[in-house]
N, CA and C atoms as an extended XYZ file, in Angstrom:
333
Properties=species:S:1:pos:R:3:atomname:S:1:resname:S:1:resid:I:1 pbc="F F F"
N       -25.768       36.451      -56.741 N   MET     1
C       -25.189       35.336      -55.976 CA  MET     1
C       -25.987       34.063      -56.276 C   MET     1
N       -25.284       32.952      -56.424 N   LYS     2
C       -25.935       31.683      -56.718 CA  LYS     2
C       -26.740       31.257      -55.492 C   LYS     2
N       -27.841       30.559      -55.741 N   ILE     3
C       -28.673       30.050      -54.667 CA  ILE     3
C       -27.924       29.110      -53.759 C   ILE     3
N       -27.060       28.221      -54.348 N   CYS     4
C       -26.309       27.313      -53.483 CA  CYS     4
C       -25.373       28.064      -52.544 C   CYS     4
N       -24.800       29.158      -52.989 N   ASN     5
C       -23.923       29.963      -52.111 CA  ASN     5
C       -24.697       30.585      -50.996 C   ASN     5
N       -25.925       31.030      -51.285 N   ILE     6
C       -26.792       31.606      -50.224 CA  ILE     6
C       -27.124       30.536      -49.140 C   ILE     6
N       -27.447       29.350      -49.626 N   ILE     7
C       -27.770       28.270      -48.687 CA  ILE     7
C       -26.518       27.938      -47.865 C   ILE     7
N       -25.371       27.889      -48.487 N   LEU     8
C       -24.133       27.595      -47.752 CA  LEU     8
C       -23.865       28.663      -46.690 C   LEU     8
N       -24.127       29.937      -46.996 N   SER     9
C       -23.881       30.962      -45.986 CA  SER     9
C       -24.927       30.903      -44.889 C   SER     9
N       -26.167       30.507      -45.202 N   GLN    10
C       -27.182       30.368      -44.183 CA  GLN    10
C       -26.883       29.191      -43.235 C   GLN    10
N       -26.353       28.106      -43.742 N   LEU    11
C       -25.981       26.952      -42.906 CA  LEU    11
C       -24.715       27.261      -42.126 C   LEU    11
N       -23.732       27.795      -42.789 N   GLY    12
C       -22.459       28.099      -42.119 CA  GLY    12
C       -21.464       26.961      -42.266 C   GLY    12
N       -20.166       27.305      -42.222 N   ARG    13
C       -19.130       26.316      -42.390 CA  ARG    13
C       -19.130       25.309      -41.215 C   ARG    13
N       -19.419       25.783      -40.036 N   GLN    14
C       -19.455       24.924      -38.846 CA  GLN    14
C       -20.506       23.795      -39.001 C   GLN    14
N       -21.653       24.142      -39.547 N   THR    15
C       -22.694       23.138      -39.787 CA  THR    15
C       -22.213       22.081      -40.778 C   THR    15
N       -21.623       22.524      -41.871 N   LEU    16
C       -21.135       21.553      -42.861 CA  LEU    16
C       -20.085       20.614      -42.275 C   LEU    16
N       -19.218       21.182      -41.422 N   ALA    17
C       -18.198       20.361      -40.780 CA  ALA    17
C       -18.815       19.348      -39.772 C   ALA    17
N       -19.764       19.802      -39.008 N   LEU    18
C       -20.431       18.922      -38.022 CA  LEU    18
C       -21.209       17.813      -38.730 C   LEU    18
N       -21.755       18.077      -39.873 N   LEU    19
C       -22.510       17.075      -40.623 CA  LEU    19
C       -21.605       16.161      -41.462 C   LEU    19
N       -20.334       16.501      -41.556 N   GLY    20
C       -19.412       15.742      -42.382 CA  GLY    20
C       -19.792       15.867      -43.840 C   GLY    20
N       -20.235       17.050      -44.222 N   ALA    21
C       -20.743       17.276      -45.608 CA  ALA    21
C       -19.624       17.079      -46.632 C   ALA    21
N       -19.969       16.333      -47.709 N   HIS    22
C       -19.032       16.151      -48.801 CA  HIS    22
C       -19.856       15.938      -50.062 C   HIS    22
N       -19.184       15.920      -51.215 N   ASN    23
C       -19.831       15.813      -52.513 CA  ASN    23
C       -20.917       16.890      -52.683 C   ASN    23
N       -20.596       18.130      -52.448 N   LEU    24
C       -21.540       19.239      -52.594 CA  LEU    24
C       -21.828       19.434      -54.102 C   LEU    24
N       -23.121       19.593      -54.402 N   VAL    25
C       -23.602       19.730      -55.786 CA  VAL    25
C       -24.533       20.930      -55.872 C   VAL    25
N       -24.226       21.815      -56.830 N   ASP    26
C       -25.151       22.922      -57.123 CA  ASP    26
C       -26.324       22.414      -57.943 C   ASP    26
N       -27.523       22.489      -57.416 N   LEU    27
C       -28.734       22.032      -58.093 CA  LEU    27
C       -29.439       23.142      -58.887 C   LEU    27
N       -28.769       24.256      -59.011 N   ARG    28
C       -29.299       25.461      -59.674 CA  ARG    28
C       -30.307       26.174      -58.848 C   ARG    28
N       -31.277       25.473      -58.294 N   HIS    29
C       -32.267       26.060      -57.374 CA  HIS    29
C       -32.083       25.535      -55.949 C   HIS    29
N       -30.901       25.024      -55.713 N   GLY    30
C       -30.658       24.468      -54.364 CA  GLY    30
C       -29.282       23.857      -54.244 C   GLY    30
N       -29.159       23.056      -53.210 N   LEU    31
C       -27.890       22.457      -52.873 CA  LEU    31
C       -28.098       21.005      -52.442 C   LEU    31
N       -27.227       20.159      -52.811 N   GLN    32
C       -27.292       18.722      -52.387 CA  GLN    32
C       -25.891       18.344      -51.856 C   GLN    32
N       -25.880       17.570      -50.763 N   PHE    33
C       -24.624       17.056      -50.255 CA  PHE    33
C       -24.846       15.809      -49.461 C   PHE    33
N       -23.799       14.973      -49.372 N   HIS    34
C       -23.798       13.789      -48.589 CA  HIS    34
C       -23.376       14.144      -47.182 C   HIS    34
N       -23.892       13.402      -46.180 N   ILE    35
C       -23.491       13.642      -44.787 CA  ILE    35
C       -22.969       12.350      -44.160 C   ILE    35
N       -22.237       12.511      -43.070 N   GLN    36
C       -21.711       11.353      -42.344 CA  GLN    36
C       -22.140       11.404      -40.924 C   GLN    36
N       -22.318       10.225      -40.310 N   GLY    37
C       -22.633       10.194      -38.879 CA  GLY    37
C       -24.066        9.891      -38.563 C   GLY    37
N       -24.961       10.065      -39.484 N   SER    38
C       -26.356        9.751      -39.229 CA  SER    38
C       -26.667        8.319      -39.661 C   SER    38
N       -27.392        7.635      -38.829 N   GLU    39
C       -27.712        6.220      -39.168 CA  GLU    39
C       -28.824        6.140      -40.183 C   GLU    39
N       -29.687        7.145      -40.273 N   SER    40
C       -30.835        7.055      -41.143 CA  SER    40
C       -30.768        7.925      -42.416 C   SER    40
N       -29.882        8.953      -42.429 N   VAL    41
C       -29.817        9.894      -43.540 CA  VAL    41
C       -28.401        9.932      -44.073 C   VAL    41
N       -28.272        9.840      -45.400 N   HIS    42
C       -26.930        9.856      -46.046 CA  HIS    42
C       -26.776       11.000      -47.013 C   HIS    42
N       -27.900       11.622      -47.421 N   MET    43
C       -27.836       12.729      -48.394 CA  MET    43
C       -28.952       13.687      -48.068 C   MET    43
N       -28.656       14.994      -48.291 N   LEU    44
C       -29.650       16.020      -48.036 CA  LEU    44
C       -29.715       16.947      -49.260 C   LEU    44
N       -30.928       17.281      -49.659 N   GLN    45
C       -31.167       18.233      -50.703 CA  GLN    45
C       -31.967       19.393      -50.121 C   GLN    45
N       -31.480       20.613      -50.341 N   ILE    46
C       -32.168       21.815      -49.918 CA  ILE    46
C       -32.518       22.615      -51.158 C   ILE    46
N       -33.817       22.771      -51.420 N   ILE    47
C       -34.298       23.343      -52.669 CA  ILE    47
C       -35.121       24.574      -52.373 C   ILE    47
N       -34.755       25.702      -53.013 N   LEU    48
C       -35.463       26.947      -52.834 CA  LEU    48
C       -36.729       26.965      -53.711 C   LEU    48
N       -37.849       27.254      -53.134 N   LYS    49
C       -39.122       27.376      -53.877 CA  LYS    49
C       -39.423       28.833      -54.225 C   LYS    49
N       -40.286       29.060      -55.212 N   PRO    50
C       -40.595       30.477      -55.578 CA  PRO    50
C       -41.187       31.293      -54.482 C   PRO    50
N       -41.816       30.703      -53.469 N   CYS    51
C       -42.406       31.424      -52.352 CA  CYS    51
C       -41.353       31.784      -51.279 C   CYS    51
N       -40.053       31.615      -51.603 N   ASP    52
C       -38.970       31.969      -50.719 CA  ASP    52
C       -38.910       31.054      -49.468 C   ASP    52
N       -39.348       29.854      -49.624 N   THR    53
C       -39.170       28.849      -48.550 CA  THR    53
C       -38.382       27.678      -49.188 C   THR    53
N       -37.900       26.799      -48.306 N   TYR    54
C       -37.148       25.634      -48.763 CA  TYR    54
C       -37.927       24.368      -48.641 C   TYR    54
N       -37.563       23.406      -49.493 N   THR    55
C       -37.985       22.047      -49.332 CA  THR    55
C       -36.735       21.236      -49.027 C   THR    55
N       -36.762       20.473      -47.920 N   LEU    56
C       -35.635       19.660      -47.556 CA  LEU    56
C       -35.979       18.215      -47.797 C   LEU    56
N       -35.139       17.533      -48.569 N   LYS    57
C       -35.351       16.106      -48.833 CA  LYS    57
C       -34.181       15.317      -48.237 C   LYS    57
N       -34.500       14.375      -47.407 N   PHE    58
C       -33.503       13.548      -46.708 CA  PHE    58
C       -33.537       12.160      -47.350 C   PHE    58
N       -32.362       11.680      -47.800 N   TRP    59
C       -32.242       10.417      -48.516 CA  TRP    59
C       -31.351        9.435      -47.716 C   TRP    59
N       -31.710        8.158      -47.851 N   SER    60
C       -30.918        7.061      -47.244 CA  SER    60
C       -30.396        6.184      -48.360 C   SER    60
N       -29.214        5.634      -48.164 N   MET    61
C       -28.585        4.798      -49.163 CA  MET    61
C       -28.427        3.379      -48.614 C   MET    61
N       -28.755        2.430      -49.448 N   SER    62
C       -28.494        1.049      -49.114 CA  SER    62
C       -27.684        0.402      -50.231 C   SER    62
N       -26.829       -0.540      -49.890 N   LYS    63
C       -25.912       -1.139      -50.866 CA  LYS    63
C       -26.388       -2.528      -51.208 C   LYS    63
N       -26.421       -2.823      -52.446 N   ARG    64
C       -26.659       -4.175      -52.930 CA  ARG    64
C       -25.423       -4.688      -53.612 C   ARG    64
N       -25.079       -5.973      -53.410 N   SER    65
C       -23.872       -6.543      -54.050 CA  SER    65
C       -24.250       -7.777      -54.804 C   SER    65
N       -23.604       -7.949      -55.949 N   TRP    66
C       -23.764       -9.161      -56.723 CA  TRP    66
C       -22.389       -9.757      -56.948 C   TRP    66
N       -22.281      -11.032      -56.747 N   LYS    67
C       -21.036      -11.718      -57.026 CA  LYS    67
C       -20.974      -12.042      -58.484 C   LYS    67
N       -19.997      -11.472      -59.220 N   LEU    68
C       -19.841      -11.739      -60.642 CA  LEU    68
C       -18.945      -12.952      -60.840 C   LEU    68
N       -17.808      -12.936      -60.183 N   THR    69
C       -16.915      -14.098      -60.207 CA  THR    69
C       -16.362      -14.198      -58.790 C   THR    69
N       -15.431      -15.106      -58.626 N   GLU    70
C       -14.782      -15.259      -57.304 CA  GLU    70
C       -14.061      -13.986      -56.905 C   GLU    70
N       -13.489      -13.244      -57.870 N   GLU    71
C       -12.721      -12.067      -57.574 CA  GLU    71
C       -13.517      -10.773      -57.655 C   GLU    71
N       -14.529      -10.732      -58.482 N   ASP    72
C       -15.239       -9.467      -58.752 CA  ASP    72
C       -16.617       -9.450      -58.144 C   ASP    72
N       -16.925       -8.316      -57.539 N   THR    73
C       -18.235       -8.074      -56.940 CA  THR    73
C       -18.737       -6.750      -57.495 C   THR    73
N       -19.967       -6.676      -57.918 N   LEU    74
C       -20.590       -5.444      -58.401 CA  LEU    74
C       -21.438       -4.876      -57.252 C   LEU    74
N       -21.157       -3.616      -56.904 N   GLU    75
C       -21.919       -2.971      -55.851 CA  GLU    75
C       -22.781       -1.859      -56.463 C   GLU    75
N       -24.075       -1.926      -56.179 N   LEU    76
C       -25.005       -0.881      -56.591 CA  LEU    76
C       -25.633       -0.261      -55.386 C   LEU    76
N       -26.039        0.974      -55.483 N   TYR    77
C       -26.622        1.727      -54.375 CA  TYR    77
C       -28.034        2.134      -54.724 C   TYR    77
N       -28.940        1.895      -53.787 N   ASP    78
C       -30.310        2.325      -53.914 CA  ASP    78
C       -30.535        3.527      -53.016 C   ASP    78
N       -31.212        4.566      -53.494 N   TRP    79
C       -31.531        5.740      -52.710 CA  TRP    79
C       -33.002        5.714      -52.409 C   TRP    79
N       -33.339        5.970      -51.156 N   LYS    80
C       -34.725        5.966      -50.688 CA  LYS    80
C       -35.000        7.284      -49.989 C   LYS    80
N       -36.100        7.940      -50.353 N   LEU    81
C       -36.505        9.183      -49.699 CA  LEU    81
C       -37.001        8.845      -48.279 C   LEU    81
N       -36.299        9.361      -47.307 N   VAL    82
C       -36.670        9.107      -45.939 CA  VAL    82
C       -37.726       10.076      -45.465 C   VAL    82
N       -37.511       11.371      -45.836 N   ARG    83
C       -38.460       12.386      -45.364 CA  ARG    83
C       -38.354       13.626      -46.244 C   ARG    83
N       -39.426       14.316      -46.430 N   SER    84
C       -39.459       15.570      -47.176 CA  SER    84
C       -40.204       16.602      -46.353 C   SER    84
N       -39.537       17.739      -46.085 N   ASN    85
C       -40.177       18.780      -45.331 CA  ASN    85
C       -40.318       20.027      -46.263 C   ASN    85
N       -41.533       20.574      -46.323 N   GLU    86
C       -41.789       21.705      -47.204 CA  GLU    86
C       -42.069       22.935      -46.390 C   GLU    86
N       -41.977       24.108      -47.023 N   GLN    87
C       -42.262       25.402      -46.433 CA  GLN    87
C       -41.387       25.676      -45.197 C   GLN    87
N       -40.080       25.404      -45.371 N   ILE    88
C       -39.124       25.647      -44.320 CA  ILE    88
C       -38.446       27.013      -44.565 C   ILE    88
N       -38.472       27.871      -43.595 N   TYR    89
C       -37.804       29.172      -43.702 CA  TYR    89
C       -36.338       29.019      -43.305 C   TYR    89
N       -35.510       29.953      -43.724 N   CYS    90
C       -34.070       29.815      -43.479 CA  CYS    90
C       -33.740       29.727      -41.951 C   CYS    90
N       -34.515       30.364      -41.123 N   ASP    91
C       -34.228       30.263      -39.682 CA  ASP    91
C       -34.675       28.942      -39.071 C   ASP    91
N       -35.300       28.091      -39.848 N   MET    92
C       -35.742       26.768      -39.400 CA  MET    92
C       -34.821       25.660      -39.869 C   MET    92
N       -33.854       25.974      -40.762 N   LEU    93
C       -33.017       24.932      -41.360 CA  LEU    93
C       -32.315       24.059      -40.301 C   LEU    93
N       -31.646       24.697      -39.378 N   HIS    94
C       -30.853       23.946      -38.378 CA  HIS    94
C       -31.770       22.998      -37.582 C   HIS    94
N       -32.930       23.518      -37.104 N   ASP    95
C       -33.800       22.679      -36.303 CA  ASP    95
C       -34.300       21.464      -37.053 C   ASP    95
N       -34.685       21.627      -38.297 N   VAL    96
C       -35.201       20.515      -39.098 CA  VAL    96
C       -34.086       19.496      -39.389 C   VAL    96
N       -32.901       19.990      -39.729 N   ILE    97
C       -31.808       19.088      -39.993 CA  ILE    97
C       -31.419       18.271      -38.764 C   ILE    97
N       -31.368       18.926      -37.623 N   GLU    98
C       -31.048       18.218      -36.379 CA  GLU    98
C       -32.084       17.205      -36.016 C   GLU    98
N       -33.355       17.558      -36.195 N   GLU    99
C       -34.480       16.643      -35.851 CA  GLU    99
C       -34.411       15.396      -36.705 C   GLU    99
N       -34.192       15.534      -37.973 N   VAL   100
C       -34.250       14.364      -38.902 CA  VAL   100
C       -32.958       13.530      -38.852 C   VAL   100
N       -31.788       14.175      -38.816 N   THR   101
C       -30.577       13.424      -38.887 CA  THR   101
C       -30.094       12.961      -37.507 C   THR   101
N       -30.473       13.636      -36.441 N   GLY   102
C       -29.980       13.316      -35.112 CA  GLY   102
C       -28.597       13.849      -34.850 C   GLY   102
N       -28.139       14.740      -35.730 N   LEU   103
C       -26.773       15.333      -35.608 CA  LEU   103
C       -26.937       16.817      -35.224 C   LEU   103
N       -25.923       17.283      -34.474 N   TYR   104
C       -25.930       18.715      -34.121 CA  TYR   104
C       -25.410       19.529      -35.318 C   TYR   104
N       -25.928       20.726      -35.459 N   THR   105
C       -25.492       21.616      -36.524 CA  THR   105
C       -24.690       22.807      -36.017 C   THR   105
N       -24.631       22.978      -34.696 N   THR   106
C       -23.821       24.045      -34.073 CA  THR   106
C       -23.231       23.529      -32.795 C   THR   106
N       -22.143       24.202      -32.367 N   LEU   107
C       -21.474       23.805      -31.127 CA  LEU   107
C       -22.073       24.550      -29.929 C   LEU   107
N       -22.765       25.645      -30.178 N   HIS   108
C       -23.329       26.461      -29.129 CA  HIS   108
C       -24.852       26.297      -29.118 C   HIS   108
N       -25.484       26.493      -27.973 N   PRO   109
C       -26.960       26.415      -27.924 CA  PRO   109
C       -27.586       27.524      -28.744 C   PRO   109
N       -28.666       27.177      -29.454 N   ARG   110
C       -29.418       28.158      -30.230 CA  ARG   110
C       -30.676       28.540      -29.500 C   ARG   110
N       -31.124       29.774      -29.669 N   ALA   111
C       -32.335       30.236      -28.990 CA  ALA   111
C       -33.571       29.641      -29.593 C   ALA   111
């Protein structure tokens, strides 16, 4: 089974829906996707390390625009690493994602 599929099953479909996950990318050793609804985080990377823990990288996007002509505007996006958490076990994924993004990952309370 691919690592990205394992991560998807550990997160669950409900989590992806609550985060507004889109543009999912298989990173070979992890998963990357964009999220909606968080003011500070726009993209999340979950990378599996050889020690069987994850590194979570939270990215923010800002837009720069240049006026080329009266009709045309060029928009470029800058990505900035907001936070990186290392040595995260699979049972910690939801807590870390909620803490950093400010979004819920489940509809029911977790123990």
